[in-house]
N, C-alpha and C positions, 0 to 999 in steps of 0.2 A: 981500783977495787979495794974494798975494805977487808980488813983482817977479821976472819970469823971468830977468833978467840976474843978479840976486843968487842965484837958485836954481842957475843954471849955474855961477856962480863958486864957490858952496859945494860943488857936486859935483866941480868940478875940484880944489879944495883937498883934498877927501876922497880923490880918486883919487891925489893926490900924497902922501897920508898925512900931511897937515898939518891943523891945527885948522880946522874948517869955518867958524868964526866970524871968526877974524882972519887965518888963512892963514900965520902965522909960527911958531907953536909946533908941535912934533912931537906926533902923536897916539899914537905907539907908543913903548914902552920896551924892546921885544924884537921877536921875529919876528911874533907875533900878540898879544902882551901890550899892552893899552891902558894908557897913563899915567893917573894919577889925575885930573889936570887939565892945562890948557894953562898953560905957564909965562908966557905973555904976557898973555892975557885972562882967565885963571882959569876958563875954561869947564870944568865937571866932566864928564869923559868917562865916569866910572864910572856915571853916571846914564843914559847913552845905551846902548840895547841893540840889538845887531844879530843876536843869537841865531845861528841856522843859515843865515840868508840868504846870507852870503858863500860858504859851501860849496856850496849849491845852485846859485847863479849861476856859480860857478867850474866845477863839474862840467858844467853845461849849455853853457858857452862852449867848454870844452876838447872836449867831445863833439861839438859842432856843427862845430868846426874839423877835428878829426882823423877823425871817422867817414867823411866823403866821401873824404878822402885815402886812408885805409886801404882803403876799398871799391874805389876806383879802382885802386890799386896791386895789389890782389888780383885784380881783373878783368883788368887789363892784363898782369901778369907772373906770376900764379899762384904766389905766394911760398909756400914751405914753412911748415908750422906752426912749426918751429924758428926760422926767420927772423922770423916774427911775434913769437914769444916773446922773441927777443933784441932786436929793434929797438923795438917799441912800448912796453913797460912803462917804460923809462927816459925816453922822450919824454913819455908821459902823466904820469908822476910829476913830471918837471921842469917841464912847463907848469903843472900843478896847483899845485905848491909856489911857483912863480914868480908866478902870478897871484893866489893867495889873499890875501896881505897888501893888495894894491891893491883887491881887491874888498871886503875888510873895511873899509878906509878909506872907500871909496865908500858902502858900506851904512851906516856910522856917520854920514856926512854926510847921507844920505837920512833916516835916523831922526831926526837932529837937526833937519833942516828941517821934517819933518812933526810934530815934537815928540812922538815916541814915547819916553817915558822911564819909568824904574822909580821906584817910590815909596820904595825903601830909601835 
């Protein structure tokens, strides 16, 4: 059985986009591009797979935050369709693109913790 404190620590490190094992090396070498390995502890990131999980969780979080707000504002102020088309797409895109790298780091830490790895 794994220690819960180290699980939470690994998840915090992943959310910070750092190596889930040591917490010092950066996990990313670009916006969503994973580095080959940690420069500090040599953990191989390319063997950890997060697949589409970060995108799914990002969409779910952004949707759960914005849908009640959009619904309330529509109910309260009866905004025109043009207003909706001008206001919401930049907010949705901005929140999605802002949250996605952090969710990918978190998912990489989860996958590392539960030892989901590729054989390649």
